[in-house]
LUMSEKE-81635 format. One record per residue (C-alpha): residue number from 1; residue in three letters; y negated, x, z. Coordinates in steps of 0.001 Angstrom, whole numbers, plus 500000, padded with zeros to 6 digits. Layout:
! LUMSEKE-81635
@pos: NUM, code: ALA, c2: Y, c1: X, c3: Z
...
***
This chain:
! LUMSEKE-81635
@pos: 1, code: MET, c2: 488138, c1: 506926, c3: 449190
@pos: 2, code: THR, c2: 487854, c1: 503939, c3: 451450
@pos: 3, code: PRO, c2: 486789, c1: 504308, c3: 455060
@pos: 4, code: LEU, c2: 489468, c1: 503928, c3: 457668
@pos: 5, code: THR, c2: 489293, c1: 500710, c3: 459636
@pos: 6, code: SER, c2: 490938, c1: 499941, c3: 462917
@pos: 7, code: PRO, c2: 492829, c1: 496687, c3: 463474
@pos: 8, code: LEU, c2: 491893, c1: 496883, c3: 467170
@pos: 9, code: PRO, c2: 488837, c1: 495100, c3: 468543
@pos: 10, code: PRO, c2: 485810, c1: 497268, c3: 469319
@pos: 11, code: PRO, c2: 486002, c1: 498916, c3: 472748
@pos: 12, code: THR, c2: 484249, c1: 497271, c3: 475651
@pos: 13, code: ALA, c2: 482104, c1: 499137, c3: 478130
@pos: 14, code: PRO, c2: 484023, c1: 502097, c3: 479556
@pos: 15, code: LEU, c2: 485780, c1: 501492, c3: 482849
@pos: 16, code: ARG, c2: 484751, c1: 503824, c3: 485614
@pos: 17, code: LEU, c2: 486446, c1: 504717, c3: 488832
@pos: 18, code: ARG, c2: 484421, c1: 503250, c3: 491666
@pos: 19, code: PRO, c2: 485105, c1: 502013, c3: 495165
@pos: 20, code: PRO, c2: 486649, c1: 498537, c3: 495165
@pos: 21, code: ARG, c2: 484672, c1: 495843, c3: 496983
@pos: 22, code: HIS, c2: 487230, c1: 493867, c3: 498984
@pos: 23, code: ARG, c2: 488887, c1: 494832, c3: 502247
@pos: 24, code: VAL, c2: 492405, c1: 493738, c3: 503038
@pos: 25, code: GLU, c2: 492863, c1: 491065, c3: 505721
@pos: 26, code: ARG, c2: 492039, c1: 492126, c3: 509275
@pos: 27, code: ARG, c2: 495519, c1: 490870, c3: 510236
@pos: 28, code: ALA, c2: 496895, c1: 493854, c3: 508320
@pos: 29, code: ILE, c2: 495934, c1: 496025, c3: 511310
@pos: 30, code: GLY, c2: 498453, c1: 494124, c3: 513441
@pos: 31, code: TRP, c2: 501080, c1: 494323, c3: 510703
@pos: 32, code: TRP, c2: 500639, c1: 498092, c3: 510307
@pos: 33, code: ALA, c2: 500594, c1: 498517, c3: 514106
@pos: 34, code: LEU, c2: 503848, c1: 496579, c3: 514522
@pos: 35, code: ARG, c2: 505486, c1: 498645, c3: 511776
@pos: 36, code: SER, c2: 504273, c1: 501800, c3: 513516
@pos: 37, code: LEU, c2: 505499, c1: 500552, c3: 516888
@pos: 38, code: LEU, c2: 508944, c1: 499722, c3: 515518
@pos: 39, code: GLY, c2: 509271, c1: 503055, c3: 513699
@pos: 40, code: GLY, c2: 507776, c1: 505215, c3: 516432
@pos: 41, code: GLY, c2: 509577, c1: 503309, c3: 519159
@pos: 42, code: THR, c2: 512898, c1: 503799, c3: 517416
@pos: 43, code: VAL, c2: 512355, c1: 507533, c3: 517001
@pos: 44, code: THR, c2: 511179, c1: 507860, c3: 520623
@pos: 45, code: ALA, c2: 514166, c1: 505873, c3: 521884
@pos: 46, code: LEU, c2: 516524, c1: 508118, c3: 519905
@pos: 47, code: ALA, c2: 514859, c1: 511229, c3: 521353
@pos: 48, code: VAL, c2: 515150, c1: 509929, c3: 524925
@pos: 49, code: ALA, c2: 518758, c1: 508815, c3: 524333
@pos: 50, code: THR, c2: 519546, c1: 512292, c3: 523019
@pos: 51, code: VAL, c2: 518147, c1: 513861, c3: 526187
@pos: 52, code: LEU, c2: 519988, c1: 511427, c3: 528447
@pos: 53, code: LEU, c2: 523297, c1: 511822, c3: 526610
@pos: 54, code: ALA, c2: 523013, c1: 515590, c3: 526216
@pos: 55, code: GLY, c2: 523862, c1: 516210, c3: 529866
@pos: 56, code: PRO, c2: 527090, c1: 514193, c3: 530088
@pos: 57, code: LEU, c2: 528274, c1: 515325, c3: 526649
@pos: 58, code: THR, c2: 527325, c1: 518998, c3: 526585
@pos: 59, code: GLY, c2: 526707, c1: 520027, c3: 530164
@pos: 60, code: PRO, c2: 523288, c1: 520674, c3: 531723
@pos: 61, code: VAL, c2: 520288, c1: 519292, c3: 529846
@pos: 62, code: ARG, c2: 518403, c1: 521940, c3: 527944
@pos: 63, code: PRO, c2: 514964, c1: 522380, c3: 529560
@pos: 64, code: TRP, c2: 513109, c1: 522008, c3: 526260
@pos: 65, code: LEU, c2: 514588, c1: 518578, c3: 525416
@pos: 66, code: TRP, c2: 512310, c1: 516575, c3: 527740
@pos: 67, code: PRO, c2: 509077, c1: 518151, c3: 526437
@pos: 68, code: ALA, c2: 510325, c1: 517623, c3: 522880
@pos: 69, code: ALA, c2: 511000, c1: 513944, c3: 523590
@pos: 70, code: GLY, c2: 507559, c1: 513694, c3: 525213
@pos: 71, code: MET, c2: 505926, c1: 515231, c3: 522138
@pos: 72, code: ILE, c2: 507712, c1: 512740, c3: 519901
@pos: 73, code: ALA, c2: 506506, c1: 509868, c3: 522095
@pos: 74, code: ALA, c2: 502927, c1: 511241, c3: 522091
@pos: 75, code: LEU, c2: 502929, c1: 511542, c3: 518284
@pos: 76, code: ALA, c2: 504320, c1: 508009, c3: 517944
@pos: 77, code: LEU, c2: 501605, c1: 506685, c3: 520265
@pos: 78, code: ALA, c2: 498868, c1: 508547, c3: 518373
@pos: 79, code: HIS, c2: 500200, c1: 507147, c3: 515103
@pos: 80, code: LEU, c2: 500205, c1: 503635, c3: 516585
@pos: 81, code: LEU, c2: 496617, c1: 503911, c3: 517834
@pos: 82, code: VAL, c2: 495017, c1: 505690, c3: 514858
@pos: 83, code: VAL, c2: 496780, c1: 504928, c3: 511588
@pos: 84, code: PRO, c2: 496487, c1: 501103, c3: 511388
@pos: 85, code: LEU, c2: 492716, c1: 501206, c3: 511983
@pos: 86, code: TRP, c2: 492279, c1: 504132, c3: 509616
@pos: 87, code: ARG, c2: 494239, c1: 502381, c3: 506876
@pos: 88, code: TYR, c2: 492145, c1: 499242, c3: 507335
@pos: 89, code: ARG, c2: 488968, c1: 501289, c3: 506818
@pos: 90, code: VAL, c2: 490344, c1: 502899, c3: 503639
@pos: 91, code: HIS, c2: 492349, c1: 500197, c3: 501841
@pos: 92, code: ARG, c2: 490275, c1: 498286, c3: 499308
@pos: 93, code: TRP, c2: 490918, c1: 496245, c3: 496195
@pos: 94, code: GLU, c2: 489047, c1: 494373, c3: 493489
@pos: 95, code: THR, c2: 489796, c1: 492671, c3: 490203
@pos: 96, code: THR, c2: 487424, c1: 491956, c3: 487361
@pos: 97, code: ASP, c2: 487983, c1: 490444, c3: 483936
@pos: 98, code: ASP, c2: 488510, c1: 493991, c3: 482647
@pos: 99, code: ALA, c2: 490430, c1: 495874, c3: 485333
@pos: 100, code: VAL, c2: 492167, c1: 496119, c3: 488692
@pos: 101, code: TYR, c2: 490709, c1: 498592, c3: 491190
@pos: 102, code: THR, c2: 492542, c1: 499881, c3: 494269
@pos: 103, code: ARG, c2: 492050, c1: 502460, c3: 496995
@pos: 104, code: ALA, c2: 494849, c1: 503174, c3: 499458
@pos: 105, code: GLY, c2: 496316, c1: 505797, c3: 501725
@pos: 106, code: TRP, c2: 495383, c1: 507191, c3: 505075
@pos: 107, code: LEU, c2: 495825, c1: 510950, c3: 504946
@pos: 108, code: TRP, c2: 496026, c1: 511306, c3: 501170
@pos: 109, code: GLN, c2: 493785, c1: 508683, c3: 499636
@pos: 110, code: GLU, c2: 494205, c1: 507450, c3: 496096
@pos: 111, code: SER, c2: 491728, c1: 505446, c3: 494013
@pos: 112, code: ARG, c2: 492926, c1: 503887, c3: 490786
@pos: 113, code: VAL, c2: 491687, c1: 501627, c3: 488041
@pos: 114, code: ALA, c2: 493972, c1: 499861, c3: 485561
@pos: 115, code: PRO, c2: 492547, c1: 498082, c3: 482512
@pos: 116, code: MET, c2: 493861, c1: 494550, c3: 482004
@pos: 117, code: SER, c2: 495147, c1: 495598, c3: 478596
@pos: 118, code: ARG, c2: 497630, c1: 497899, c3: 480395
@pos: 119, code: VAL, c2: 499017, c1: 495290, c3: 482821
@pos: 120, code: GLN, c2: 502682, c1: 494537, c3: 482178
@pos: 121, code: THR, c2: 503820, c1: 492564, c3: 485229
@pos: 122, code: VAL, c2: 502296, c1: 491167, c3: 488415
@pos: 123, code: ASP, c2: 504526, c1: 490558, c3: 491439
@pos: 124, code: THR, c2: 504194, c1: 489562, c3: 495086
@pos: 125, code: THR, c2: 506127, c1: 490856, c3: 498064
@pos: 126, code: ARG, c2: 506457, c1: 489273, c3: 501521
@pos: 127, code: GLY, c2: 508734, c1: 491009, c3: 503966
@pos: 128, code: PRO, c2: 509628, c1: 489497, c3: 507342
@pos: 129, code: LEU, c2: 506802, c1: 491260, c3: 509178
@pos: 130, code: GLN, c2: 504299, c1: 490309, c3: 506475
@pos: 131, code: ARG, c2: 505367, c1: 486665, c3: 506798
@pos: 132, code: LEU, c2: 504927, c1: 486914, c3: 510569
@pos: 133, code: PHE, c2: 501270, c1: 487856, c3: 509997
@pos: 134, code: GLY, c2: 500730, c1: 485495, c3: 507025
@pos: 135, code: LEU, c2: 500322, c1: 488419, c3: 504634
@pos: 136, code: ALA, c2: 501626, c1: 489427, c3: 501229
@pos: 137, code: GLY, c2: 501431, c1: 492339, c3: 498829
@pos: 138, code: VAL, c2: 500654, c1: 492307, c3: 495123
@pos: 139, code: THR, c2: 502167, c1: 494875, c3: 492763
@pos: 140, code: VAL, c2: 500523, c1: 495365, c3: 489372
@pos: 141, code: THR, c2: 502837, c1: 497256, c3: 487036
@pos: 142, code: THR, c2: 501078, c1: 499021, c3: 484206
@pos: 143, code: ALA, c2: 501918, c1: 501245, c3: 481304
@pos: 144, code: SER, c2: 501124, c1: 504313, c3: 483411
@pos: 145, code: ALA, c2: 503153, c1: 507306, c3: 484485
@pos: 146, code: ALA, c2: 501388, c1: 507092, c3: 487871
@pos: 147, code: GLY, c2: 503336, c1: 503937, c3: 488683
@pos: 148, code: PRO, c2: 502201, c1: 500490, c3: 489771
@pos: 149, code: LEU, c2: 499042, c1: 499598, c3: 491673
@pos: 150, code: VAL, c2: 499941, c1: 498067, c3: 495021
@pos: 151, code: ILE, c2: 497602, c1: 495922, c3: 497089
@pos: 152, code: THR, c2: 499006, c1: 495293, c3: 500573
@pos: 153, code: GLY, c2: 497663, c1: 493267, c3: 503453
@pos: 154, code: LEU, c2: 496385, c1: 490230, c3: 501547
@pos: 155, code: ASP, c2: 496443, c1: 486698, c3: 502900
@pos: 156, code: HIS, c2: 499532, c1: 485147, c3: 501298
@pos: 157, code: GLU, c2: 497555, c1: 482294, c3: 499694
@pos: 158, code: ARG, c2: 494988, c1: 484719, c3: 498328
@pos: 159, code: ALA, c2: 497804, c1: 486902, c3: 496981
@pos: 160, code: ARG, c2: 499333, c1: 483902, c3: 495208
@pos: 161, code: ALA, c2: 495974, c1: 483016, c3: 493624
@pos: 162, code: LEU, c2: 495411, c1: 486665, c3: 492664
@pos: 163, code: VAL, c2: 498790, c1: 486853, c3: 490907
@pos: 164, code: THR, c2: 497959, c1: 483706, c3: 488933
@pos: 165, code: ARG, c2: 494518, c1: 485036, c3: 487985
@pos: 166, code: LEU, c2: 495817, c1: 488480, c3: 486994
@pos: 167, code: THR, c2: 498649, c1: 487003, c3: 484952
@pos: 168, code: GLU, c2: 496286, c1: 484699, c3: 483066
@pos: 169, code: SER, c2: 493777, c1: 487499, c3: 482534
@pos: 170, code: ALA, c2: 496448, c1: 489927, c3: 481297
@pos: 171, code: LEU, c2: 497799, c1: 487316, c3: 478877
@pos: 172, code: ALA, c2: 494296, c1: 486652, c3: 477529
@pos: 173, code: THR, c2: 493477, c1: 490348, c3: 477068
@pos: 174, code: PRO, c2: 494281, c1: 491785, c3: 473648
@pos: 175, code: GLY, c2: 496540, c1: 494815, c3: 473546
@pos: 176, code: ASP, c2: 500195, c1: 495611, c3: 473919
@pos: 177, code: ALA, c2: 500149, c1: 497063, c3: 477472
@pos: 178, code: THR, c2: 501521, c1: 500410, c3: 476343
***
């Protein structure tokens, strides 16, 4: 009998899950805060409008509507003051020749590592608010059931360079990304 041989190259050093080195841009705090302000402000405005319109439409205003609207406003304000700074402390990213590392989330935090051999596509996103702050996001789609790795809050020029680097690295890495 002949020994079995593998057509694949020998494995490199094992990848390990570790904290990524790079923070997102500090401007991401403003971007997250503006998103929070727009979302929380909209919900608060709807709550106040509900209270104000409840009287003319349904008779006397229910006594619990004002405290409920106040609670919504307080939660929106707390979200605005806490979440953007918290996310900035948590969100990290790093790329090496072998892998992409990310850590994201604010209440539920997720750390991921994706080997370059699993990278299928690399995309950028720049919504209107991101453009306002000069930011972009990079999405690295892999052959993983967990979904893509997303790095948000990058300087748009750095994101463009990162996409180029990741694309070149993925093309140069042997494997079929499955």
